[in-house]
Structure formats: C-alpha cells, structure tokens
Backbone as a ProteinNet text record, in pm:
[ID]
protein_1_A
[PRIMARY]
MHNVHFNMTSCFFSFQTLTSTSVTKGGLSTGDVAALYKYKNTVIDVKLDTASTISTTLTFNDVLPSTKTIASFKLPDYNSGKLEVQYFHDHATLTTAVALKQSPVIDVSATVGTPTIALGAEAGYDTSSGGFTKYTAGISVTRPDSSASVILGDKGDSIKASYLHHLDLLKKSAAVAEITRKFSTNENTFTVGGSFAVDPLTQVKARLNNRGKLGALLQHEIIPKSVFTVSGEIDTKALDKNPRFGLAIALKP
[TERTIARY]
391.5	247.8	198.9	92.5	38.7	-105.9	-140.6	-276.9	-326.7	-440	-498.5	-641.4	-681.5	-813	-899.8	-1021.4	-1117.6	-1248.6	-1318	-1449	-1552.2	-1628.1	-1721.8	-1863.6	-1906.5	-2035.4	-2152.3	-2129.7	-2239.3	-2269.6	-2187.5	-2207.5	-2263.1	-2321.3	-2371.5	-2256.8	-2145.1	-2028.7	-1925.4	-1858.5	-1751.3	-1618.6	-1543.6	-1413.1	-1311.1	-1260.6	-1177.3	-1028.3	-975.1	-830.9	-797.8	-687.1	-627.8	-484.6	-448.2	-319.8	-244.2	-111.8	-26.1	98	145.8	265.8	357.1	486.5	585.3	693.4	730.6	833.9	929.8	1059.3	1162.8	1234.2	1244.2	1312	1384.8	1515.1	1593.4	1588.4	1576.8	1572.9	1435.8	1336.5	1199.8	1112.9	1023.2	934.3	790.7	721.3	578.9	507.4	382.3	307	158.7	83	-62.5	-119.9	-243.7	-319.7	-451.3	-489.4	-610.6	-695.4	-826.2	-920.3	-1018.1	-1053.4	-1143.4	-1262.9	-1383.4	-1506.7	-1590.1	-1669.6	-1760.7	-1901.2	-2000.5	-2139.9	-2217.9	-2257.6	-2325	-2240.2	-2291.5	-2216.8	-2141.4	-2126	-2060.2	-1929.2	-1824.4	-1693.4	-1656.2	-1615	-1574.5	-1427.3	-1348.3	-1203.3	-1168.9	-1115	-1079.7	-931.1	-860.1	-716.3	-683.3	-598	-549.3	-396.8	-339.5	-194.4	-134.4	-0.1	69.5	47.6	-8.6	-41.8	-183.7	-246.2	-382.2	-485.7	-459.9	-555.1	-634.2	-765.8	-853.7	-905.8	-874.2	-920.4	-1024.9	-1138.7	-1248.4	-1292.5	-1309.5	-1355.3	-1472.7	-1582.3	-1701.1	-1716.3	-1726.6	-1740.3	-1871.3	-1953.3	-2082.5	-2077	-2088.3	-2080.1	-2218.2	-2229.2	-2351.3	-2475.5	-2461.9	-2582.3	-2664	-2594.7	-2649.7	-2569	-2626	-2552.3	-2416.5	-2313.4	-2176.6	-2113.7	-2155.5	-2101.4	-2045.9	-1959.2	-1906.4	-1903.5	-1954.8	-1957.3	-1868	-1779.2	-1681.4	-1690.3	-1710.8	-1710.7	-1595.2	-1514.4	-1399.6	-1387.2	-1332.4	-1308	-1204.7	-1143.8	-1043.1	-1082.9	-1053.3	-1075.5	-941.1	-914.7	-1009.2	-1022.4	-971.5	-981.9	-1119.5	-1213.8	-1351.5	-1370.7	-1271.3	-1283	-1219.8	-1183.4	-1114.7	-1210.4	-1339.1	-1434.8	-1438.1	-1462.2	-1468	-1567.5	-1641.9	-1737.3	-1696.4	-1687.2	-1640.1	-1736.1	-1766.8	-1853.5	-1778	-1772.5	-1700.7	-1798.1	-1782.8	-1864.2	-1772	-1805.2	-1720.5	-1796.5	-1727.4	-1779.5	-1671.4	-1707.9	-1610.1	-1490.1	-1511	-1402.5	-1386	-1444.3	-1432.4	-1463.9	-1405.9	-1437.4	-1450.8	-1531.6	-1551.5	-1559.3	-1480.2	-1476.4	-1494.8	-1580.6	-1602	-1586.9	-1505.8	-1483	-1506.1	-1577	-1609.3	-1569.7	-1494.5	-1459.3	-1580.7	-1605.6	-1724.3	-1692.6	-1682	-1661.4	-1731.3	-1725.5	-1804.4	-1766.5	-1636.6	-1590.5	-1515.2	-1587.1	-1525.3	-1434.5	-1344.1	-1263.2	-1323.7	-1345.3	-1408.2	-1303.1	-1287.9	-1194.6	-1272.2	-1233.3	-1296.7	-1187.3	-1201.9	-1107.2	-1183.3	-1126.3	-1191.7	-1085.2	-1116.3	-1029.3	-1115.2	-1057	-1125.6	-1019.5	-1054.7	-957.3	-988.2	-887	-894.8	-779.3	-772.2	-656.9	-521.6	-520.4	-394.6	-357.3	-451.6	-424	-530.8	-487.9	-581.7	-545.1	-647.2	-631.8	-696.7	-635.8	-691.3	-664.8	-749.8	-733.5	-798.1	-746.4	-805.7	-789.3	-880.5	-876.2	-932.8	-882.8	-933.2	-970.2	-1087.1	-1136.3	-1169.3	-1114.2	-1136.4	-1247.1	-1360.5	-1474.3	-1451	-1360.9	-1334.9	-1252.3	-1151	-1065.9	-1110.9	-1196.2	-1243.7	-1138.1	-1039.6	-933.5	-907.5	-834.4	-799.7	-679.8	-690.9	-580	-487.1	-537	-454.9	-526.9	-450.7	-504.5	-391.4	-425.3	-328.4	-390.3	-307.7	-355.3	-244.6	-284	-184.1	-235.4	-141.3	-172.8	-79.5	-131.1	-49.4	-76.3	29.1	20.5	74.2	-2.2	35.4	42.1	155.5	175.1	204.4	200	220.4	351.2	458.7	588.1	638.6	558.6	606.4	489	520.4	421.2	493.5	429	487.3	378.3	416.6	319.4	384	302.5	343.6	238	281.7	189.9	230.1	136.2	154	89.8	171.2	119.7	159.4	131.2	163	107.2	-17.1	-83.7	-1.6	52.1	127.5	272.8	321.6	459.7	557.6	510.6	602	547.1	638.4	601.4	688.5	626.6	698.4	671	778.8	768.2	835.9	770	825.6	804.9	894.7	888.7	924.2	845.8	869.1	873.6	974.9	989.1	1001.7	914	918.1	1027.8	1101.6	1215.9	1184.4	1064.4	1026.8	878.6	835.6	695.8	600.8	647.7	562.7	554.9	630.1	630.4	672	765.4	816.9	945.6	1010.6	1130.9	1111	1156.4	1133.5	1237.9	1259.6	1347.5	1262.6	1295.3	1215	1306.2	1262.6	1332.1	1229.3	1267.8	1174.3	1250.5	1192.4	1249.7	1140	1173	1078.5	1140.4	1063.9	1109.4	1019.7	1081.6	1007.2	1040.3	941.3	966.4	1002.9	940.8	964.7	1105.8	1167	1303.4	1406	1359.9	1448.7	1531	1466.3	1533.6	1485.5	1578	1547.8	1585.6	1501.6	1530.2	1521	1630	1634.9	1632.9	1552.8	1544.8	1548.3	1631.3	1634.7	1614	1556.1	1531.1	1484.8	1448.1	1400.2	1362.5	1303.7	1267.4	1319.5	1359.8	1418.7	1369.1	1320.4	1273.2	1391.8	1437	1548.4	1509.1	1389	1331.1	1180.2	1101.8	956.3	897.4	972.7	920.6	983.8	1088	1162.6	1179.7	1155.6	1169.6	1244.2	1333.1	1411	1379.7	1359.6	1335.4	1432.6	1476.8	1570.1	1548.6	1585.4	1576.9	1686.5	1735.2	1839	1813.6	1817.8	1800.9	1929.1	1932.4	2053.7	2084	1995.6	2021	2084.3	2109.4	2177.9	2087.7	1957.5	1865.6	1856.9	1896.3	1894.7	1794.8	1699.9	1599.8	1597.8	1572	1567.9	1461.7	1410.6	1304.3	1320.2	1301.4	1305.7	1177.5	1111.7	988.5	1007.7	965.7	977	844.6	792.7	667.4	700.1	668.3	700.7	621.2	491.3	398.5	303.4	225.8	136.3	50.6	54.6	-20.7	31.3	139.3	197.4	335.9	355.4	475.4	548	680.4	766.6	843.6	844.2	904.9	1004.8	1121.3	1222.9	1252.7	1247.5	1272.2	1366	1433.7	1525.4	1554.1	1599	1636	1754	1849	1968.2	2003.8	2057.9	2105.7	2255.6	2297.4	2438.2	2524.8	2464.4	2540.6	2545	2479.7	2482.3	2480.2	2590.3	2597.3	2594.5	2612.1	2606.3	2462.8	2366.6	2226.4	2180	2085.6	2033.1	1949.2	1974.1	1891	1752.2	1660.5	1524.1	1507.1	1443.4	1418.9	1272.9	1221.3	1085.4	1073.7	987.2	960.4	810	767.5	624.4	604.1	497.2	458.2	308.8	270.9	130.4	99.5	14.1	-19.1	-164	-185.5	-319.9	-331.7	-445.1	-463.1	-479.3
-320.4	-309.8	-181.5	-189.2	-71	-53.2	59.4	89.7	207.8	192	299.1	317.5	437.6	465	532.5	478.6	536.9	556	662.5	686.5	688.5	580.4	566.4	580.4	701	724.9	692.1	681.8	653.8	505.8	418.8	275.4	225.4	103.7	45.2	7.7	-40.4	-76.4	34.5	60.7	159	85.5	104.5	40.9	119.5	57.8	130.8	121.4	0.5	-13.3	-126.6	-111.4	-216.1	-232.2	-352.8	-376	-488.3	-471.4	-579.5	-586.2	-709.2	-729.1	-828.4	-819.2	-910.1	-935.8	-1064.8	-1104.8	-1199.2	-1177.9	-1263.3	-1337.6	-1472.8	-1555.7	-1666.9	-1674.5	-1779.7	-1778.1	-1661.5	-1650.2	-1672.6	-1705.8	-1727.3	-1609.5	-1570.2	-1456.3	-1503.6	-1449.1	-1475.2	-1341.1	-1337.9	-1212.7	-1236.5	-1131.1	-1140	-1005.4	-1008.4	-888.6	-895.1	-785.3	-784.1	-661.8	-678	-568.6	-563.6	-442.4	-421.8	-338.7	-388.7	-320.1	-295.7	-189.9	-160.6	-134.8	-189.3	-163.9	-153.1	-32.9	-5.7	-58.5	-155.4	-209.2	-337.1	-365.2	-487.3	-454.6	-530	-514.2	-646.7	-640.8	-759.5	-745	-842.5	-841.7	-967.4	-949.3	-1061.6	-1053.1	-1168.2	-1172	-1291.5	-1267.8	-1371.7	-1374.8	-1493.8	-1503	-1581.1	-1591.6	-1656.1	-1806.7	-1865.2	-2007.6	-2032.7	-1929.9	-1938.5	-1968.4	-1920.8	-1935.2	-1805.8	-1817.9	-1702.3	-1700.9	-1595.5	-1580.9	-1470.1	-1501.3	-1404.8	-1389.9	-1265.7	-1236.8	-1140.1	-1177.8	-1092.7	-1048.1	-917.1	-862.3	-785	-821.5	-756.7	-685.4	-554.1	-474.1	-446.4	-458.3	-421.1	-492.6	-622.6	-702.6	-708.5	-725.3	-705.8	-594.7	-522.4	-411.1	-453.9	-376.4	-396.1	-526.9	-577	-702.9	-686.2	-778.9	-788.3	-935.5	-968	-1105.1	-1115.3	-1214.8	-1230.5	-1371.8	-1384.3	-1513.2	-1513.8	-1619.8	-1627	-1766.4	-1775.2	-1904	-1887.1	-1999.2	-2000.6	-2101.2	-2067.1	-2158.4	-2190.5	-2318.6	-2431.3	-2513.8	-2469.7	-2543.9	-2517.5	-2608.1	-2585.3	-2609.2	-2669.8	-2694.6	-2583.7	-2473.3	-2365.8	-2260.1	-2276	-2175	-2158.6	-2035.5	-2006.6	-1894.1	-1906.5	-1803.9	-1752.8	-1620.7	-1559	-1449.3	-1447.5	-1345	-1275.8	-1142.4	-1063.4	-972	-964.1	-873.8	-778.1	-650.4	-548.2	-474.2	-453.2	-375.1	-276.5	-176	-75.2	-136.3	-241.6	-300.7	-450.1	-502.2	-645.7	-676.2	-784.5	-834.5	-985.8	-1039.7	-1184.6	-1223.2	-1323.1	-1366.8	-1517.7	-1563	-1705.1	-1732.2	-1832.9	-1868.4	-2017.9	-2054.4	-2194	-2225.8	-2334	-2378.4	-2441.7	-2405.7	-2454.2	-2584.7	-2692.7	-2825.5	-2927.5	-3056.5	-3158.7	-3172.6	-3171.8	-3179.3	-3050.7	-2948.1	-2815.6	-2801	-2705.7	-2660	-2529.8	-2520	-2402.9	-2325	-2196.9	-2109.2	-2003.4	-1980.3	-1879.4	-1795.6	-1663.3	-1574.7	-1464.4	-1416.4	-1311.5	-1224.2	-1095.9	-1001.6	-914.6	-872.1	-782.8	-695.5	-568.9	-482.7	-335.9	-256	-110.5	-63.5	66.8	114.1	89	59.7	37.6	-109.2	-196.8	-338.7	-420.5	-530.3	-614.1	-760.2	-844.8	-989.7	-1051.1	-1156.9	-1221.2	-1370	-1443.9	-1588.6	-1634.7	-1744.4	-1804.2	-1954.7	-2025.7	-2171.1	-2220.8	-2335.7	-2399.3	-2542.8	-2588.2	-2723.1	-2793	-2913.1	-2993	-3093.8	-3076.7	-3165.4	-3306.8	-3326.2	-3461	-3544	-3484	-3557.2	-3542.5	-3442.1	-3421.3	-3364	-3293.9	-3236	-3091.6	-3023.6	-2883.6	-2874.7	-2789.3	-2765.4	-2657.4	-2570.6	-2464.4	-2405.1	-2347.5	-2258.5	-2168.7	-2041.3	-1936.2	-1835.6	-1779.3	-1675.8	-1572.1	-1448	-1343.2	-1223.6	-1140.1	-1016.1	-907.5	-787	-674.6	-553.1	-472.8	-349.1	-236.8	-130.3	-19	110	178.5	307.4	411.3	541.1	643.3	628.4	580.6	572.5	430.4	328.5	191.4	93.9	-31.2	-138.7	-270.3	-362.9	-493.4	-598.3	-721.4	-828.5	-962.1	-1055.7	-1193.7	-1284.2	-1379.1	-1466.2	-1611.2	-1692.9	-1836.6	-1902.9	-1968.3	-2021.9	-2165.3	-2212.1	-2349.7	-2452.4	-2432.1	-2521.3	-2538.6	-2428.3	-2427.3	-2465.2	-2484.1	-2527.7	-2412.2	-2289.5	-2176.5	-2055.1	-1968.4	-1842	-1732.7	-1620.4	-1509.2	-1381.6	-1311.4	-1182.9	-1077	-964	-857.4	-722.4	-629.7	-494.1	-394.8	-288.7	-182.5	-49.8	30.8	163.1	268.7	366.9	476.1	574.5	617.8	705.8	853	883.7	1022.5	1039.7	1163.8	1190.8	1155.3	1162	1129	978.7	898.6	752.7	703.2	775.5	732.4	651.2	656.8	578.7	497.4	370.5	283.7	174.3	118.8	4.7	-111.9	-233.4	-351.1	-464.2	-540.3	-659.8	-770.6	-893.4	-1005.6	-1133	-1216.5	-1345.6	-1451.6	-1563.6	-1673.9	-1800.2	-1870.3	-1995.5	-2108.8	-2213.5	-2330.9	-2445.4	-2492	-2587	-2725.6	-2771.6	-2908.2	-2929.1	-2826	-2836.6	-2765.3	-2700.7	-2628.9	-2522.4	-2452.4	-2351.7	-2211.5	-2118.3	-1977.5	-1898.7	-1803.7	-1715	-1571.1	-1497.6	-1355.8	-1271.9	-1168.7	-1079.1	-935.1	-855.1	-711.8	-638	-522.1	-445.4	-306.3	-236.6	-101.1	-35	79.6	161.8	303	368.1	501.5	588.3	706.9	801.5	883.7	854	928.8	1073.9	1093.8	1226.3	1208.9	1314.5	1299.5	1207	1176.8	1095.2	957.2	930.4	805.7	738	607.2	530.3	400.4	362.9	240.5	150.5	19.2	-77.7	-194.4	-252.4	-365.3	-454	-583.8	-679	-784.9	-838.4	-941.2	-1034.5	-1167.6	-1262.7	-1342	-1420.1	-1492.8	-1608.1	-1636.9	-1738.8	-1679.8	-1549.6	-1487.4	-1434.1	-1436.2	-1384.1	-1231.9	-1162.7	-1016.7	-970.2	-889.1	-834.9	-683.6	-621	-474.7	-429.8	-309.3	-253.6	-103	-47.8	97.2	142.5	242.3	298	446.6	489.3	630.6	676.3	787	843.6	931.1	878.2	948.1	1076.9	1064.1	1176	1146.8	1242.6	1215.1	1090.9	998.8	873.7	768.8	793.9	697.9	659.4	526.5	478.8	376.7	389.7	292.8	215.9	82.3	-1.1	-98.1	-107.6	-206.8	-288.6	-422.1	-507.1	-620.9	-676.4	-786	-863.3	-988.4	-1072.7	-1158.8	-1175.6	-1254.1	-1335.1	-1454.8	-1540.5	-1517	-1445.3	-1409.7	-1531.2	-1644	-1765.6	-1859.4	-1820.5	-1900	-1804.1	-1731.4	-1628	-1685.2	-1818.8	-1879.1	-1894	-1882.4	-1891.3	-1759.3	-1770.1	-1649.9	-1569.1	-1439.4	-1354.9	-1335.1	-1288	-1259.5	-1109.2	-1068.6	-927.1	-906.4	-788.3	-753.3	-605.7	-574	-437.1	-415	-297.2	-265.5	-116.6	-83.9	56.1	66.6	159.1	185.4	327.2	338.9	469.1	502	615.5	659.9	809.1	852.7	993.8	1078.2
-1570.9	-1549.2	-1612.8	-1691	-1755.8	-1711.3	-1657.3	-1617.9	-1700.2	-1767.2	-1845.8	-1799.6	-1773.4	-1717.1	-1823	-1842.4	-1933	-1858.5	-1885.9	-1827.1	-1939.6	-1951.4	-2061.9	-2006.6	-1981.3	-1917.3	-2008.7	-2139	-2229.7	-2239.3	-2174.3	-2181.2	-2048.4	-2052.9	-1930.6	-1837.6	-1894.7	-1817	-1824.9	-1715.2	-1711.2	-1715.8	-1823.5	-1840.3	-1760	-1650	-1555	-1586	-1595.6	-1614.2	-1709.7	-1778.3	-1860.4	-1812.3	-1768.5	-1703	-1771	-1784.3	-1832.7	-1746.2	-1720.3	-1640.5	-1710.8	-1680.1	-1737.6	-1634.4	-1617.4	-1522.4	-1592.3	-1570.9	-1629	-1517.2	-1530.8	-1433.4	-1506.7	-1485.4	-1546.9	-1697.6	-1757	-1902.2	-1962.6	-1880.2	-1927.2	-1886.2	-1975.1	-1949.3	-1937.4	-1840.4	-1824.3	-1812.2	-1849.5	-1843.2	-1846.8	-1832.3	-1839.1	-1878.4	-1922.4	-1956.3	-1880.9	-1815.5	-1734.7	-1767.7	-1756	-1778.1	-1661	-1619.5	-1506.4	-1551.7	-1520.9	-1557.4	-1431.8	-1435.1	-1325.3	-1378.6	-1307.7	-1340.6	-1210.4	-1174.2	-1048.3	-933.2	-855.3	-741.3	-776	-905	-949.9	-1020.4	-987.8	-1050.7	-1117	-1243.9	-1318.7	-1356.1	-1314.7	-1341.2	-1420.9	-1542	-1629.1	-1660.9	-1649.1	-1674.6	-1763.5	-1863.2	-1953.4	-1944.5	-1912.8	-1900.8	-2016.6	-2017.4	-2128.2	-2130.8	-2023.8	-2022.2	-2072.1	-2132.8	-2187.4	-2079.2	-1959.1	-1850.1	-1834.5	-1830.5	-1813.9	-1670.4	-1597.6	-1459.5	-1453.7	-1393.2	-1384	-1239	-1195.9	-1060	-1066.4	-1002.2	-992.6	-848.2	-826.1	-692.3	-682.2	-583.8	-561.5	-426.5	-429.3	-307.3	-250.4	-117.5	-43.7	-93.5	-131.9	-155.9	-27.9	84.6	217.6	283.8	379.6	442	495.6	464.3	513.5	467.2	351.6	301.4	160.2	123.4	-11.7	-50.1	-168.6	-218.2	-340.5	-341	-448.6	-504	-633.8	-702.5	-802.4	-802.7	-891.6	-949.8	-1071.2	-1135.5	-1245.2	-1283.1	-1389.2	-1495.3	-1619.4	-1731.2	-1794.4	-1829.8	-1837.9	-1710.3	-1595.3	-1469.9	-1408	-1434.3	-1390.8	-1240.5	-1173.3	-1029.8	-946.3	-1011.3	-940.4	-886.2	-904.7	-861.3	-710.1	-665	-522.2	-497.1	-390.1	-349	-211.8	-199.4	-75.4	-31.7	96.7	154.9	267.1	260.3	360.3	432	564.3	646.2	719.8	716.9	777	887.1	999.1	1110.7	1151.1	1229.8	1270.2	1341.5	1419.4	1497.4	1472	1364.3	1338.3	1192.4	1142.6	1008.9	1015.9	924.9	916.2	769.3	730.2	591.6	584.5	493.8	469.4	320.9	286.3	146.3	129.3	20.3	-7.6	-150.4	-170	-304.7	-370.2	-495.7	-566.1	-638.2	-561.2	-617	-528.9	-567.7	-499.9	-352.7	-322.1	-183.7	-152.4	-112.8	-100.8	20.9	10.3	123	173	302.4	362.3	440.6	409.6	480.5	557.1	680.8	765.9	831.1	829.8	897.3	968.3	1077.9	1156.2	1221	1233.2	1303.5	1394.2	1504.9	1596.8	1662.8	1686	1749.7	1733	1758.7	1750.3	1661.3	1632.3	1554.6	1621.5	1751.1	1822.6	1831.6	1861.5	1879.6	1808.5	1745.5	1670.8	1687.6	1691.2	1698.8	1576.1	1523.5	1405.7	1405	1333.8	1321.7	1192.9	1136.4	1017.9	1024.8	956.2	953.9	822.7	778.1	657.5	686.9	636.6	665.1	534.3	514.9	394.6	421.8	355.2	380.5	330.2	233.9	181.9	278.8	343.2	436.9	582	606.4	741.8	834.8	779	861.5	825.5	912.4	889.9	795.2	695.4	603.9	656.2	743.7	801.3	920.7	1010.5	1113.7	1160.2	1170.6	1198.9	1294.5	1381.1	1473.1	1490.1	1515.8	1530.1	1606.6	1647.3	1717.2	1665	1652.1	1606.6	1693.2	1712.2	1789.2	1701.6	1688.4	1601.3	1682.2	1668.3	1731.6	1623.8	1654	1551	1474.1	1540.7	1473.7	1454.3	1490.4	1479.3	1481.5	1448.1	1456.9	1478.3	1547	1575.2	1566.3	1528.5	1517	1549.6	1596	1621.7	1559.6	1475.6	1403.5	1426.7	1470.7	1485.3	1363.5	1278.9	1153.4	1128.7	1005.8	964.1	1062.2	1103.5	1199.1	1327.1	1374.2	1498.7	1484.3	1360.6	1340.5	1328.1	1309.3	1295.5	1369	1408.3	1470.8	1410.8	1379.2	1316.1	1393	1425.9	1494.5	1408.6	1390.7	1306.8	1373.6	1338.4	1393.8	1284.1	1272.1	1174.9	1247.6	1214.5	1276.6	1167.5	1169.4	1071.9	1109.6	1008	1031.2	1008.8	958.9	936.9	964.4	977.5	1010.6	897.5	773.3	658.7	633.2	708.9	699.8	561	497.9	368.7	381.3	497.1	521.8	649	645.1	759.6	764.5	884.2	905.6	955.2	908.1	940.2	985	1085.3	1130.5	1151.7	1115.6	1125.7	1159.8	1245.2	1279.3	1269.8	1206.8	1191.3	1247.9	1328.3	1389.3	1341.5	1280.6	1236.8	1331.1	1406.7	1513.8	1462	1353.5	1306.1	1255.7	1199.1	1147	1234.2	1339.8	1431.5	1358.5	1262.9	1182.1	1218.5	1214.7	1236.2	1112	1074.4	961.8	1009.4	989.8	1026.8	899.5	900.7	784.9	833.7	767.7	795.5	663.9	671.8	550.4	583.4	478.9	499.9	369.7	382.5	267.2	291.3	182.4	194.1	79.8	113.8	13.4	-36.3	-159	-217.2	-238.5	-290.3	-307.9	-305.3	-317.4	-310.8	-417.4	-523.3	-633.1	-641.6	-563.5	-577.3	-442.3	-440.4	-317.3	-346	-254.8	-266.5	-147.3	-175.9	-70.6	-87.7	23.8	18.6	139.8	122.8	233.6	216.3	327.8	327.1	444.4	418.3	526.8	549.6	656.8	693	598	502.8	401.7	276.2	278.6	167.4	58.1	75.8	-25.7	-12.3	-118.6	-121.3	-225.6	-184.2	-274.9	-267.8	-380.7	-385.6	-484.5	-461.2	-545.4	-551.8	-669.6	-688.9	-755.9	-698.1	-753	-779.9	-897.6	-933	-993.1	-941.8	-992.4	-1113.3	-1232	-1355.5	-1365.9	-1354.9	-1348.4	-1233.8	-1185.8	-1073.2	-1094.7	-997.8	-994.4	-1092	-1161.3	-1255.4	-1206.6	-1182.4	-1115.4	-1201.8	-1208.7	-1275.3	-1167.8	-1176.4	-1073.3	-1134.8	-1073.1	-1108.8	-983.5	-994.4	-878.4	-916.6	-817	-841.7	-715.2	-732.8	-619.2	-659	-568.8	-595.3	-472.1	-495	-386.9	-373.1	-269.3	-253	-221.7	-183.3	-155.8	-276.3	-384.8	-507.9	-625.3	-644	-746.9	-888	-902.7	-1035	-1085.1	-995.8	-1035.6	-1096.3	-1190	-1254.7	-1156.3	-1147.2	-1060.1	-1120.7	-1039.6	-1083.9	-1097.9	-1209.1	-1233.3	-1272.6	-1241.9	-1279.4	-1312.2	-1408.2	-1447.3	-1445.4	-1404.4	-1402.1	-1422.5	-1494.4	-1513.3	-1485.2	-1398.6	-1368	-1414.6	-1515.1	-1571.5	-1538.5	-1474.4	-1440.6	-1472.4	-1525.8	-1558.3	-1432.9
[MASK]
+++++++++++++++++++++++++++++++++++++++++++++++++++++++++++++++++++++++++++++++++++++++++++++++++++++++++++++++++++++++++++++++++++++++++++++++++++++++++++++++++++++++++++++++++++++++++++++++++++++++++++++++++++++++++++++++++++++++++++++++++++++++++++++

C-alpha cells in the first residue's frame, strides 16, 4: 500500500492520498489503485482494480447537523449503488443504508451506550422477497486494561464471545481469546492470538484457531507515520496448499 499526501491549496479540490495495494494468493496477484480528493465538506474516493472495476464513494459531511451522507457505486455494475445516512450523538448512533435499485435492500443499525458499556443491533430487509437478510445484536464492556464482547449473529444461528487483555500501560501488547458457536452445525471454533511490541517502531501480531489456520502480521514504522506491513496465513493441517502473503506500504509526510 502506498500513500502519498499532497496539499494543493491553489486548486478547488485538495488531492489528499494516492494508494496502491497488492495481494498474492495461490500464485495469482490482485491489486488496485485509489485516489482521495476533498472539497469543503465533500470527500471523493475513486478506486480502480485489476478487474477493471471502478468504485466511487462520495461522502457529504454535516449536510444536516451531526450527520454524514455516503453515496457509492461501481462500474460497470450499475445495480451496485447504495445511499447511506449516518447520525451521531454523544451516546448513540443510527445508520440507514438503501441499495439504489428497483427492489432495494434496506439496512439499519443502531448503537447506544457509554465509554464503559455499549449495546448494538443491525438488521437487513429485502423488499423484493419481503424477508430479513440479516439481524445481529451484541454487547461490549470496556475497562482500562481489557474489553469483552458477546455477539449474536447469522440471524440467531451463531454466537461469538471474545476477550482482549492489554499487557502494558501503552496498550501496544495484548492477548486475545475468542470462541464461536454455530448452532445449525453444532460446531465450535476457538481462536487465540495476540500482539507484541518488539520495539517502539515494530509490532508483531498472530492468531491460531482449532482448525489449524495460523495467521501472522509484522508492522514496522519506517519513518514517522509511514508503515511497512508483511502478512501471511497458512493452514497447518494442509501444508500442501499455497500460503497467502500480503505486502503493504503506507507513506505519509
């Protein structure tokens, strides 16, 4: 990933970042190039990927007090358009998203709480079939040195509980444990992981679940605000399969 920042005060639009990413999986490489522009309270994000798909997102801030409006679409998929309105309050948020097509899907999500405890829920409704595409609810508790959450998802078919504990006062190192229960298949998935600050500029993260999936990530701050990342994932129970690798660079002045 490459991020380059320019400040063009003499133009109507401010060119903020230029980003590129590349991922290799199974010997195949995919990537994209993205550009971000700002004009007053409007942000324009355009991305072109290797499949010749153009993704555009328009964000309008404070059209109404404490709101954000987001319009997005992809070309050549003309049915991919979506309009989203977000409302923010000190102790609550409300988001509504509508697909811009003949029979739209409507998504609604809401959260309410304090810095210590929060409740949230989301639902999706398909106007063509007249049924819910999803509904999820969860609760989280946050303390100075730890956080825990329980999420009921997949339309009530799964429940996930997770716990994170910070190992230092700066919260740069942490241990994580997670368990997921899927009721329809009677399956449990256990995941353990953590992050460790090797030094003030380098951080390592890793995770392993009971299915043998091992993932790791290394981040190093080359210069202030500029980060180099190497990531990978391997199936320890199927070592004959090609592992997944990723590289990213974020450069900011």
